[in-house]
C-alpha positions as CSV (number, residue, x, y, z in Angstrom):
1,M,-17.4,10.7,-8.8
2,T,-14.1,11.5,-10.5
3,A,-12.4,9.1,-12.9
4,G,-9.7,8.6,-10.3
5,T,-12.3,7.7,-7.6
6,S,-14.0,5.3,-9.9
7,L,-10.7,3.6,-10.7
8,L,-9.9,3.2,-7.0
9,A,-13.4,1.8,-6.3
10,Q,-12.9,-0.8,-9.0
11,F,-9.5,-1.9,-7.5
12,A,-11.1,-1.9,-4.0
13,A,-13.5,-4.5,-5.1
14,L,-10.6,-6.9,-5.6
15,D,-8.0,-8.3,-3.2
16,S,-4.3,-7.9,-3.0
17,A,-3.7,-11.6,-4.1
18,T,-5.7,-11.2,-7.3
19,V,-4.1,-7.9,-8.2
20,S,-0.6,-9.5,-7.5
21,D,-1.5,-12.3,-9.9
22,A,-2.5,-9.7,-12.5
23,L,0.8,-7.8,-12.0
24,D,2.6,-11.1,-12.6
25,A,0.6,-11.6,-15.8
26,C,1.4,-8.1,-17.0
27,G,5.2,-8.5,-16.3
28,L,5.2,-6.2,-13.4
29,P,6.5,-6.7,-9.8
30,P,4.0,-8.6,-7.7
31,G,2.7,-7.7,-4.3
32,Q,4.5,-8.2,-1.0
33,G,3.8,-9.4,2.5
34,G,5.1,-8.2,5.8
35,L,3.2,-4.9,5.7
36,R,0.3,-5.7,8.0
37,P,-2.7,-3.7,9.1
38,M,-2.0,-2.6,12.7
39,W,-5.6,-2.8,13.7
40,G,-8.7,-4.6,12.3
41,T,-8.9,-5.8,8.7
42,P,-9.1,-2.6,6.6
43,K,-8.8,-2.4,2.9
44,V,-7.3,0.7,1.3
45,A,-7.0,1.7,-2.3
46,G,-5.5,5.1,-3.1
47,F,-3.0,7.1,-5.0
48,A,0.5,7.2,-3.5
49,R,1.8,10.3,-1.7
50,T,5.4,9.4,-1.2
51,V,7.8,10.3,1.5
52,Q,11.4,9.2,2.0
53,L,12.9,9.2,5.5
54,E,16.5,8.8,6.5
55,P,18.6,8.7,9.8
56,V,19.5,11.9,11.3
57,D,23.2,12.8,10.8
58,H,24.5,14.3,14.0
59,S,27.7,15.5,12.5
60,P,28.6,19.2,13.0
61,T,28.7,19.7,9.2
62,D,25.0,18.6,8.7
63,S,22.8,21.7,8.8
64,R,19.7,20.1,7.4
65,G,16.6,20.5,9.6
66,G,13.3,22.1,8.7
67,A,9.7,21.0,9.3
68,H,8.7,17.9,11.2
69,I,8.7,14.8,9.0
70,L,5.6,14.0,7.0
71,T,3.7,17.2,7.8
72,G,4.1,18.8,4.3
73,A,3.1,15.7,2.4
74,I,0.0,15.3,4.6
75,A,-1.0,18.9,4.2
76,E,-1.0,18.4,0.4
77,A,-2.7,15.0,0.5
78,G,-6.4,14.5,-0.1
79,P,-9.3,12.0,-0.1
80,E,-8.0,9.9,-3.0
81,D,-4.5,9.5,-1.4
82,V,-2.6,6.9,0.6
83,V,0.6,8.1,2.2
84,V,3.6,5.8,1.4
85,V,6.5,6.2,3.8
86,A,9.9,4.7,2.8
87,N,12.1,3.9,5.9
88,G,14.1,0.9,4.7
89,G,12.1,-1.6,6.8
90,R,13.4,-0.2,10.1
91,T,11.5,-1.5,13.1
92,D,13.6,0.1,15.9
93,V,12.1,3.6,15.5
94,S,8.6,4.8,14.6
95,S,8.0,6.3,11.2
96,W,4.3,7.1,11.8
97,G,2.5,8.2,15.0
98,G,-0.7,9.5,16.4
99,I,-0.5,13.2,15.6
100,V,0.1,12.5,11.9
101,S,-2.8,10.0,11.9
102,V,-5.0,12.8,13.2
103,G,-3.7,15.2,10.5
104,A,-4.1,12.7,7.7
105,S,-7.6,11.8,8.9
106,V,-8.7,15.4,9.0
107,R,-7.5,15.7,5.3
108,G,-9.6,12.7,4.4
109,V,-6.5,10.6,3.5
110,R,-7.4,6.9,3.0
111,G,-4.5,5.4,5.0
112,V,-0.8,5.0,5.3
113,V,1.7,2.3,4.3
114,T,5.0,2.7,6.0
115,D,8.0,0.5,5.3
116,G,9.0,0.5,9.0
117,A,7.4,0.6,12.4
118,C,4.6,2.8,13.8
119,R,3.3,3.8,17.2
120,D,0.1,5.2,18.7
121,V,-2.0,2.4,17.1
122,G,-4.8,2.9,19.6
123,Q,-5.2,6.5,18.4
124,A,-5.3,5.4,14.8
125,R,-7.9,2.8,15.6
126,E,-10.1,5.3,17.4
127,L,-9.9,7.6,14.3
128,G,-10.7,4.7,12.0
129,F,-7.5,5.5,10.2
130,P,-5.9,2.5,8.5
131,V,-2.2,2.0,9.2
132,F,-0.1,-0.7,7.5
133,A,3.4,-1.2,8.8
134,R,6.0,-3.8,9.6
135,G,5.4,-3.6,13.3
136,Q,4.9,-1.4,16.3
137,V,7.5,0.3,18.5
138,P,7.1,3.2,21.1
139,V,10.4,4.9,20.1
140,T,9.9,8.4,18.7
141,A,11.4,9.5,15.4
142,R,12.4,12.8,17.0
143,G,16.1,13.2,16.8
144,R,16.4,9.9,14.9
145,L,14.8,10.3,11.6
146,R,14.4,13.2,9.1
147,Q,12.7,13.6,5.8
148,R,14.9,13.4,2.8
149,S,12.2,13.9,0.1
150,A,8.5,14.0,-0.7
151,G,6.8,13.4,-4.0
152,E,9.8,11.4,-5.4
153,P,9.9,7.7,-6.3
154,V,10.6,5.6,-3.2
155,S,11.3,1.9,-2.4
156,L,8.6,0.0,-0.6
157,G,10.4,-3.3,0.1
158,D,11.4,-4.5,-3.3
159,V,9.0,-2.3,-5.2
160,T,9.4,1.2,-6.5
161,V,6.5,3.5,-5.8
162,G,6.1,6.7,-7.8
163,Q,3.9,9.6,-6.7
164,G,0.4,8.9,-8.0
165,D,0.8,5.2,-8.4
166,L,-2.1,3.1,-7.3
167,V,-1.7,1.3,-3.9
168,L,-4.0,-1.4,-2.7
169,A,-3.5,-2.7,0.9
170,D,-5.5,-5.3,2.8
171,E,-4.9,-8.1,5.3
172,G,-3.2,-10.2,2.6
173,G,-0.5,-7.7,1.7
174,V,0.3,-4.6,-0.4
175,V,0.4,-4.2,-4.2
176,V,1.6,-1.2,-6.2
177,V,0.2,-0.6,-9.7
178,P,2.0,2.0,-11.9
179,R,-0.6,4.6,-12.7
180,E,0.0,4.5,-16.5
181,R,-0.8,0.7,-16.5
182,A,-3.7,0.7,-14.1
183,E,-6.4,-0.1,-16.6
184,E,-4.4,-2.9,-18.1
185,V,-3.8,-4.5,-14.6
186,L,-7.4,-3.9,-13.7
187,D,-8.6,-5.8,-16.8
188,A,-6.2,-8.7,-16.1
189,A,-7.3,-8.8,-12.4
190,R,-11.0,-9.0,-13.3
191,R,-10.4,-11.8,-15.7
192,L,-8.4,-13.7,-13.1
193,A,-11.1,-13.1,-10.4
194,D,-13.8,-14.4,-12.8
195,R,-11.7,-17.6,-13.4
196,E,-11.1,-18.2,-9.8
197,A,-14.9,-17.7,-9.0
198,A,-15.8,-20.2,-11.7
199,I,-13.3,-22.8,-10.3
200,E,-14.6,-22.2,-6.7
201,A,-18.2,-22.7,-7.9
202,E,-17.3,-26.0,-9.5
203,V,-15.5,-27.2,-6.4
204,R,-18.5,-26.3,-4.2
205,A,-20.8,-28.1,-6.7
206,G,-18.8,-31.3,-6.1
207,V,-16.3,-31.3,-9.0
208,P,-13.1,-32.9,-7.9
209,L,-10.4,-30.4,-7.3
210,P,-8.0,-31.8,-9.9
211,D,-10.7,-31.5,-12.5
212,A,-11.8,-28.0,-11.5
213,M,-8.2,-26.8,-11.6
214,R,-7.6,-28.3,-15.0
215,D,-5.6,-26.5,-17.7
216,A,-3.9,-23.2,-16.8
217,R,-6.9,-21.1,-15.7
218,L,-5.1,-19.9,-12.5
219,A,-1.9,-19.1,-14.3
220,G,-3.1,-15.9,-15.9
221,T,-2.3,-17.0,-19.4
222,E,-5.2,-15.2,-20.9
223,A,-4.1,-12.0,-19.2
224,R,-0.9,-12.1,-21.1
225,R,-2.6,-11.9,-24.5
């Protein structure tokens, strides 16, 4: 097991809400909702492979074309990666489909988070390939979207994602952890998880909720030290 794989496994043992609280405690942007699993309830932790999409410009002066969107990034991705697609939250056109799910699955990619819509969800489900998106739409990207960049920082909702940042996605939402601060956030998240587990145990043992939630144990004050 590589150091990266070990780090991902430790984050995968947590949930997006706890990591979001830890990001808050560390002064970093918290998680976000609206990016839902398109099938089942998968949990994905991986390092970001970023792709920026943009609308096709049909003007005569625009000569940009090239390879199909996403294909280069997928060809370079591997078993520790999650593809992150920035498409400005558009839900009128698909920014991820069945063929790229197949290509990513063959490469061992852990999943995709796309700030937009997707299609061919049944194909992704059959592959067991996790897709997180803002919705589904049957409309193809062909002739509507093109790739502006790959491997550059992108916006996923209100959060900036850099290539190699850690992404955790589950049924509760998506969190992005800057790679250089991953250990700090992991430490904070573990302490928060321990506090929440202790409070839950007290409540289940019959301690009144106001007493179990005394002081600021859920506020992450210890994580800020």
